[in-house]
Structure formats: structure tokens, C-alpha cells
C-alpha positions as CSV (number, residue, x, y, z in Angstrom):
1,M,-44.0,-38.3,-0.1
2,F,-42.4,-41.7,-0.1
3,I,-39.6,-42.8,-2.4
4,N,-39.8,-46.6,-3.0
5,Y,-36.8,-48.7,-3.9
6,R,-36.9,-52.4,-4.6
7,R,-34.0,-54.8,-4.8
8,L,-33.0,-55.7,-8.4
9,F,-30.2,-58.2,-7.7
10,N,-27.8,-59.4,-5.0
11,L,-24.2,-60.5,-5.6
12,R,-22.5,-62.2,-2.7
13,L,-18.8,-62.8,-2.3
14,H,-17.3,-65.8,-0.5
15,H,-13.8,-67.1,0.3
16,S,-13.3,-70.4,2.0
17,Y,-10.0,-69.3,3.6
18,Y,-11.9,-67.0,6.0
19,A,-13.9,-68.2,9.0
20,D,-16.6,-65.6,8.2
21,G,-16.6,-66.5,4.5
22,I,-15.9,-62.8,3.5
23,P,-13.0,-62.3,1.2
24,H,-11.1,-59.6,3.0
25,G,-9.9,-56.6,1.0
26,V,-11.9,-57.5,-2.2
27,Q,-14.0,-54.7,-3.7
28,L,-16.3,-54.4,-6.8
29,M,-16.2,-51.0,-8.4
30,P,-18.5,-50.1,-11.3
31,T,-17.0,-48.4,-14.4
32,S,-18.1,-44.8,-15.1
33,E,-20.2,-46.1,-18.0
34,S,-22.0,-48.5,-15.6
35,M,-22.6,-45.8,-13.1
36,E,-24.2,-43.7,-15.8
37,K,-26.5,-46.7,-16.7
38,L,-27.5,-47.0,-13.0
39,K,-28.2,-43.3,-12.7
40,G,-30.2,-43.3,-16.0
41,G,-32.3,-46.2,-14.7
42,N,-32.9,-44.5,-11.3
43,M,-30.9,-47.3,-9.6
44,L,-28.7,-47.4,-6.5
45,L,-25.6,-49.5,-5.9
46,K,-25.0,-50.5,-2.3
47,Q,-21.7,-51.9,-1.1
48,L,-22.1,-54.6,1.5
49,P,-19.4,-56.4,3.6
50,N,-20.0,-59.6,1.6
51,G,-20.8,-58.2,-1.8
52,I,-23.1,-55.7,-3.5
53,T,-26.8,-55.1,-4.1
54,V,-28.5,-52.9,-6.7
55,L,-32.0,-51.3,-6.1
56,Y,-34.3,-49.6,-8.6
57,R,-36.8,-46.8,-7.8
58,S,-40.3,-48.1,-8.1
59,G,-43.7,-46.5,-8.6
60,D,-46.5,-46.2,-6.2
61,D,-47.2,-49.9,-6.4
62,G,-43.8,-50.6,-5.0
63,V,-42.9,-53.0,-7.9
64,S,-43.2,-51.3,-11.3
65,P,-40.0,-49.4,-12.2
66,L,-40.1,-45.7,-12.5
67,V,-37.7,-46.0,-15.5
68,P,-38.4,-49.3,-17.2
69,L,-35.6,-51.2,-18.9
70,N,-35.5,-54.6,-20.6
71,E,-31.9,-55.3,-20.0
72,L,-29.1,-53.9,-17.9
73,S,-25.3,-54.6,-18.6
74,L,-22.8,-53.6,-16.0
75,R,-19.0,-53.9,-15.7
76,F,-17.1,-53.9,-12.5
77,A,-13.4,-53.7,-11.7
78,I,-12.4,-56.3,-9.0
79,T,-9.6,-55.1,-6.8
80,V,-7.9,-56.5,-3.7
81,Q,-5.8,-54.7,-1.1
82,D,-3.1,-57.3,-0.6
83,S,-2.6,-58.9,-3.9
84,A,0.4,-61.1,-2.8
85,M,-1.5,-62.5,0.2
86,F,-4.6,-63.1,-1.8
87,Q,-2.7,-65.0,-4.5
88,A,-0.9,-67.0,-1.9
89,I,-4.1,-68.3,-0.2
90,T,-6.4,-68.6,-3.3
91,N,-6.6,-71.2,-6.0
92,L,-7.0,-69.0,-9.1
93,D,-6.4,-71.6,-11.8
94,E,-8.9,-71.7,-14.5
95,S,-8.5,-75.5,-14.9
96,A,-6.0,-78.3,-14.3
97,S,-4.4,-77.5,-17.6
98,K,-4.6,-73.6,-17.4
99,K,-2.8,-72.4,-14.4
100,F,-2.9,-68.9,-13.0
101,R,0.1,-66.6,-13.4
102,S,0.7,-63.4,-11.5
103,S,0.2,-61.4,-14.7
104,N,-3.2,-62.9,-15.3
105,I,-6.6,-61.2,-14.8
106,L,-9.7,-63.0,-13.7
107,F,-12.8,-62.5,-15.8
108,F,-16.3,-63.3,-14.5
109,R,-19.5,-63.2,-16.5
110,N,-23.0,-64.4,-15.8
111,N,-25.4,-66.2,-18.2
112,P,-28.7,-64.2,-18.3
113,L,-30.6,-67.2,-19.6
114,K,-29.6,-69.2,-16.5
115,H,-30.2,-66.6,-13.8
116,S,-31.5,-67.7,-10.3
117,N,-34.1,-66.1,-8.1
118,N,-33.2,-68.4,-5.2
119,P,-30.9,-66.9,-2.6
120,D,-30.0,-70.4,-1.3
121,D,-29.0,-71.5,-4.8
122,P,-27.7,-68.4,-6.6
123,E,-26.1,-68.4,-10.1
124,K,-22.5,-69.3,-9.5
125,L,-20.0,-67.1,-11.4
126,V,-16.8,-68.9,-12.4
127,H,-13.8,-67.2,-14.0
128,T,-11.7,-67.5,-17.1
129,L,-8.1,-66.1,-17.3
130,I,-7.1,-63.3,-19.5
131,D,-3.6,-62.2,-20.1
132,S,-3.8,-58.4,-19.9
133,V,-6.1,-55.4,-20.0
134,E,-5.3,-53.0,-22.8
135,S,-6.4,-49.6,-24.0
136,S,-8.2,-49.4,-27.4
137,L,-4.8,-48.4,-29.0
138,F,-1.9,-50.6,-28.1
139,T,1.1,-52.5,-29.6
140,Y,1.2,-56.2,-29.4
141,S,4.7,-57.7,-29.0
142,F,5.8,-61.4,-29.4
143,Y,9.2,-62.7,-28.6
144,P,9.6,-66.3,-29.7
145,A,12.5,-68.4,-28.5
146,D,13.7,-69.3,-32.0
147,P,12.3,-66.6,-34.2
148,P,11.7,-67.3,-37.9
149,E,11.8,-64.5,-40.5
150,E,8.1,-64.0,-40.6
151,L,4.9,-64.8,-38.8
152,F,1.2,-64.1,-39.2
153,F,-1.1,-62.1,-36.9
154,S,-4.9,-62.4,-36.5
155,M,-7.5,-61.2,-34.0
156,K,-11.0,-62.4,-33.1
157,N,-13.7,-61.0,-30.8
158,D,-15.4,-62.9,-28.0
159,L,-17.8,-64.5,-30.5
160,G,-14.9,-66.0,-32.5
161,V,-15.4,-63.6,-35.4
162,V,-12.2,-62.2,-37.0
163,V,-11.9,-58.5,-36.6
164,S,-9.5,-56.0,-38.2
165,P,-6.9,-54.7,-35.8
166,G,-7.0,-51.3,-37.6
167,K,-6.8,-49.6,-41.0
168,D,-4.0,-49.0,-43.5
169,A,-2.8,-45.6,-44.7
170,E,-5.8,-45.4,-47.2
171,G,-8.3,-46.1,-44.5
172,N,-9.1,-49.6,-45.5
173,P,-9.4,-52.4,-42.9
174,L,-6.3,-54.5,-42.5
175,P,-6.5,-58.1,-43.8
176,E,-7.6,-61.1,-41.6
177,K,-4.1,-62.3,-41.4
178,I,-1.2,-59.8,-41.3
179,K,2.3,-60.8,-42.2
180,L,4.8,-59.7,-39.5
181,S,8.5,-59.5,-40.2
182,K,11.1,-60.2,-37.6
183,L,12.7,-57.1,-36.0
184,D,16.4,-56.7,-35.2
185,D,15.8,-57.8,-31.6
186,G,14.1,-61.0,-32.7
187,S,10.6,-59.8,-31.8
188,F,7.4,-59.3,-33.8
189,K,5.1,-56.3,-33.3
190,Q,1.7,-55.2,-34.5
191,Q,-0.2,-52.0,-33.6
192,V,-3.8,-52.7,-32.7
193,D,-6.4,-49.9,-33.1
194,L,-9.8,-50.8,-31.7
195,R,-11.0,-47.3,-31.1
196,G,-14.8,-47.1,-31.7
197,R,-15.4,-50.7,-30.7
198,R,-17.2,-51.9,-27.6
199,P,-14.9,-53.0,-24.7
200,G,-14.6,-56.7,-24.3
201,I,-12.4,-59.8,-24.8
202,F,-10.3,-60.2,-27.9
203,T,-8.0,-63.1,-28.8
204,I,-4.7,-62.5,-30.6
205,S,-3.4,-65.5,-32.6
206,I,0.1,-65.9,-34.1
207,Y,0.5,-68.4,-37.0
208,E,3.6,-69.8,-38.6
209,S,2.1,-69.5,-42.1
210,E,-0.8,-67.8,-43.7
211,S,-2.6,-71.1,-44.4
212,D,-2.3,-72.5,-40.8
213,E,-5.4,-73.1,-38.8
214,E,-3.8,-73.9,-35.5
215,P,-2.0,-71.0,-33.9
216,L,1.6,-71.1,-32.7
217,H,0.7,-68.7,-29.8
218,E,-2.4,-67.0,-28.4
219,K,-3.0,-64.1,-26.1
220,K,-6.4,-63.2,-24.6
221,V,-6.8,-59.5,-23.8
222,F,-9.6,-57.4,-22.4
223,V,-9.8,-54.0,-24.2
224,D,-11.2,-51.2,-22.1
225,E,-9.9,-47.6,-22.0
226,E,-10.9,-47.0,-18.5
227,L,-9.6,-50.2,-16.9
228,S,-6.3,-50.3,-18.7
229,G,-3.3,-49.4,-16.6
230,K,-5.1,-50.2,-13.3
231,K,-4.0,-52.8,-10.8
232,L,-6.9,-55.3,-11.1
233,L,-7.6,-58.7,-9.6
234,G,-10.3,-59.2,-12.2
235,I,-13.3,-57.9,-14.2
236,L,-16.9,-58.8,-13.7
237,E,-19.6,-58.4,-16.4
238,L,-23.3,-58.7,-15.3
239,T,-26.2,-58.7,-17.8
240,C,-29.6,-58.8,-16.2
241,G,-32.8,-59.3,-18.1
242,T,-33.4,-60.4,-21.7
243,D,-34.8,-58.9,-24.9
244,E,-38.2,-60.1,-23.6
245,G,-37.9,-58.1,-20.4
246,E,-38.0,-60.0,-17.1
247,L,-35.6,-57.6,-15.5
248,Y,-37.9,-56.6,-12.7
249,D,-39.8,-59.9,-12.3
250,E,-37.9,-61.3,-9.3
251,I,-34.7,-60.5,-7.4
252,Q,-31.8,-62.1,-9.2
253,E,-29.2,-63.8,-7.1
254,Y,-25.5,-64.3,-7.9
255,S,-22.5,-65.7,-6.0
256,L,-18.8,-65.2,-6.7
257,S,-16.7,-67.6,-4.7
258,F,-12.9,-67.9,-4.2
259,I,-11.5,-71.3,-3.2
260,R,-8.6,-71.6,-0.8
261,K,-5.4,-73.4,-1.7
262,E,-4.3,-76.6,-0.1
263,S,-1.0,-78.5,0.3
264,F,0.5,-81.5,1.9
265,W,2.2,-80.7,5.2
266,K,5.8,-82.0,5.7
267,Y,7.3,-81.7,9.1
268,L,11.1,-81.9,9.4
269,I,11.9,-82.7,13.1
270,V,15.5,-81.7,13.6
271,N,17.3,-83.1,16.6
272,K,19.3,-80.0,17.3
273,Y,19.2,-79.8,21.1
274,E,19.1,-83.6,21.7
275,K,16.4,-83.2,24.3
276,V,14.5,-86.2,23.0
277,T,16.1,-89.6,23.3
278,G,15.2,-92.1,20.6
279,P,14.0,-89.6,17.9
280,E,13.3,-92.6,15.6
281,N,10.3,-93.4,17.9
282,L,8.6,-90.0,17.4
283,E,5.1,-89.7,16.0
284,I,2.8,-86.9,14.9
285,E,-0.8,-87.0,15.9
286,D,-3.6,-84.8,14.7
287,K,-5.5,-84.5,17.9
288,G,-7.1,-81.1,17.6
289,A,-9.0,-81.8,14.4
290,D,-11.2,-84.3,16.3
291,S,-12.8,-81.4,18.2
292,S,-12.6,-78.7,15.6
293,E,-15.5,-77.7,13.4
294,Y,-13.1,-76.3,10.8
295,Y,-10.9,-79.2,10.2
296,T,-11.2,-82.9,9.3
297,P,-8.7,-85.3,10.9
298,T,-5.7,-86.5,8.9
299,S,-2.8,-88.8,9.8
300,F,0.9,-88.1,9.4
301,T,3.2,-90.8,8.0
302,K,6.9,-91.0,8.9
303,L,9.0,-90.9,5.7
304,E,11.7,-93.6,6.0
305,P,15.0,-92.8,4.3
306,E,15.3,-94.4,0.9
307,S,18.1,-96.9,0.3
308,G,21.4,-95.3,0.7
309,E,19.9,-92.0,1.8
310,N,21.2,-90.2,4.9
311,F,18.8,-87.3,5.2
312,K,20.1,-84.5,7.5
313,V,19.5,-80.8,8.0
314,N,22.7,-78.9,8.6
315,G,24.4,-82.1,9.5
316,L,21.8,-82.9,12.2
317,E,19.6,-86.0,12.5
318,T,16.2,-85.3,11.0
319,I,12.9,-87.2,11.1
320,R,10.4,-86.4,8.4
321,F,6.6,-86.7,8.5
322,R,4.0,-86.0,5.7
323,S,0.3,-85.6,6.0
324,A,-1.8,-88.4,4.4
325,D,-4.0,-85.8,2.7
326,P,-3.6,-82.2,1.5
327,I,-4.7,-79.7,4.1
328,P,-6.6,-76.5,3.0
329,F,-5.2,-73.2,4.1
330,F,-7.3,-71.5,6.8
331,E,-7.0,-68.3,8.8
332,I,-7.6,-70.2,12.0
333,P,-4.5,-72.3,12.8
334,R,-5.0,-76.1,13.0
335,P,-4.8,-76.9,16.7
336,S,-3.1,-79.7,18.6
337,V,-1.0,-81.3,15.9
338,R,1.2,-83.1,18.5
339,L,4.7,-84.4,18.5
340,K,5.0,-87.4,20.8
341,N,6.8,-90.7,21.1
342,A,5.5,-94.2,21.0
343,D,5.0,-94.3,24.8
344,G,2.5,-91.4,24.5
345,I,4.7,-88.7,26.0
346,V,3.9,-85.4,24.3
347,F,6.9,-83.2,23.6
348,I,5.1,-80.4,21.6
349,E,1.3,-80.0,22.0
350,H,0.8,-77.5,19.1
351,L,3.2,-77.9,16.2
352,P,3.4,-74.8,14.0
353,N,1.2,-74.6,10.9
354,P,2.9,-73.6,7.6
355,S,2.8,-70.0,6.6
356,P,0.2,-69.5,3.8
357,T,2.5,-66.9,2.2
358,A,5.4,-69.4,1.9
359,T,5.5,-70.9,-1.6
360,P,5.0,-74.7,-1.4
361,K,7.4,-77.0,-3.2
362,M,6.0,-79.1,-6.0
363,V,6.7,-82.8,-5.3
364,E,5.5,-85.3,-7.9
365,G,3.0,-82.7,-9.1
366,H,1.6,-81.9,-5.7
367,P,2.2,-78.8,-3.5
368,E,4.0,-79.5,-0.3
369,S,4.5,-77.1,2.6
370,E,7.7,-77.7,4.7
371,I,7.7,-76.9,8.4
372,Y,11.1,-77.1,10.3
373,V,10.9,-78.0,14.0
374,Y,14.1,-78.0,16.1
375,I,14.0,-80.1,19.3
């Protein structure tokens, strides 16, 4: 007797920081509800080094499912072993105006109407940022800088529909906008009871008056009893198939990619040991990038002191250089960034690369990694 399984979908993970493209330490773990759905549909989940794949048990023809379904919705917790390192090397911003904070959670979701069956051009999953993961019963707290005597609370689901955050003592749904009174510590609190509702994203809005349409403050939360309290990098929701079926027609392909951070490199060459005469004639040359498949060449410009500036490190003469372009972080060090003089004499063949875990400085809105070199 043969048991046939056929692939339902593939989801591949990628991270541009790593030479092999595999995001080290990242795992996708299905919720218990999703595992029950997989078991009920005679499906298997396989963990792969670069993602996951789901297979379904087929009949004798090798294609038709033994347990037919029109649609399959799964939820995964995304975790990472070294959160600090991952955040240091990964650009997790949602957009230029919505920056990632360490308290944020990434939320990925596919569009079942735009699925791809092409492994060379999979559906690319991009994330939005949510502020927290909560249980179905939680207390929302808001601490404004200059608290008024009252504010108004409202909540919407992921479709933008106002939902009641609970019921009053008589069992009636609470109003669409709830008046909150300032507490002694200057905060505003509201208990939220979403027991009995499906897990998902909810947006809490705070208004200055009951008639306001533009909120003073918003918070986006994901409500899920099982995932609340866990240390998560993100949440993934996958919906395969449609009401018309199509779940088993072709293998569905998804990709979830993480983009590495980048920064300008600034070298501070400190003339501590006075081994180099004429430090003002020093140059930095990016020689290794010419022969590297991982890097594109860039130039380094000497930063001349501004008028009246006498830049020194610990009282020592210092020459500063800055890369012309931002350089992406990469696990393989950039080779042969050379310190030499105008006569072509090389003093240091391989200047150090900045540590990816060191927080860059923001200079005129751009991240800048400083590297101190003592000569």
C-alpha cells in the first residue's frame, strides 16, 4: 500500500545579510489551532533550512486530496534565537515614516487573490508593524504628556468596523466611543474583553472629544490568547485557496524576505603612535571590492575640518574619512579597505569593518558607523 503526499505550498525565507541567504535562527511555528487544521486535512508540515512546506495526502491518482477543502487559513508564530543581533542587522521599518521600535511585532499576510505558482516569482510577503500582542481580556493604558480631564476610546477590527470592547453590567455592548476619565497618576485605562471573537488585528483609537474624527493616538494590537505573552519577532497568516476552490490546483509559492541594514562608514584615523609621517597625506582605497562578488566598490572622501574646527580624539591629531555611499551590512567582512599615502605606500591592508551590533549615529538623517583606527 502506497501513501501519496503532494506539495500544497512552499514558503521560502531569505535574508540579504547572510551569504547563503538563509536567516539564521528564524523559525515559523504553527499555532495549535493551525496544527489541528493540518491534521484534519490530512496534511503534513515540514520544516526546511530555508522555510517550510506543507503537503496533503492525495488519493490513488496522486493529485486529488483525500480530504478536500476549499480554503485553508494558517497562523504561525515567527521567532528568532538572537533578537538583539537580528534587529541590529535587519531593516524592519514598515516605511520611511513608520520606523520599527524594539517593542513592535512584524505582521505578514498573503493575498489569496494574488497567489503565485511560479517558484522563480513567488508571492512576496511584506510586513506591517503592530504594537503588541494581547490576550482576549486585557487592560489598555494611555499616558499622555499633558493629560486632560477626559478622553474618548474606540476600537475597530481589521476591516475598519467599530467593535465593542466589552459589555456593561447589564450585558449590553459598550458604546462606540467610551468616555475615559483621568486617573490620579494622569493615565487613562479601559478594560477590553474580546473573548469569543476570532484572533486578529484591532486598532485602538483615542480622541480628544466624542465628535472628533481624527484620533489623538492609535495603537494596533494583535489579539490571540495563545500567542500573547510569548517572545515573538512576528506573526504570519497564510490563506490558501478561495471560496471557489483552487486550493489543490497548483503548488503555491511564497517568499518572506528580510533586508539588511546599511550605513555610511566613517574612519577616524588617530595618529597615536606617530608611525606615519605626514598623516594629512593619507588616503583610503577600497581595493578589495573590485574582486569581490559580494561588494560593489565605493570611494572614501577625506573630511576636511570646518572653519575654526580643530578635530582631535583624546587630544590626538585625527584624520576622518567617509564612504561616498552607504554600505550594506554583510556577514563576510569587506576585504582590502586600505590605508595608504599619496605615494602609494600601504600602511594597513585590511582596515576593520564596523561591528553590525554597534548602533550607528544618525548624521543629517543618515546612519553612520564610526571606526576608530590608531596608528
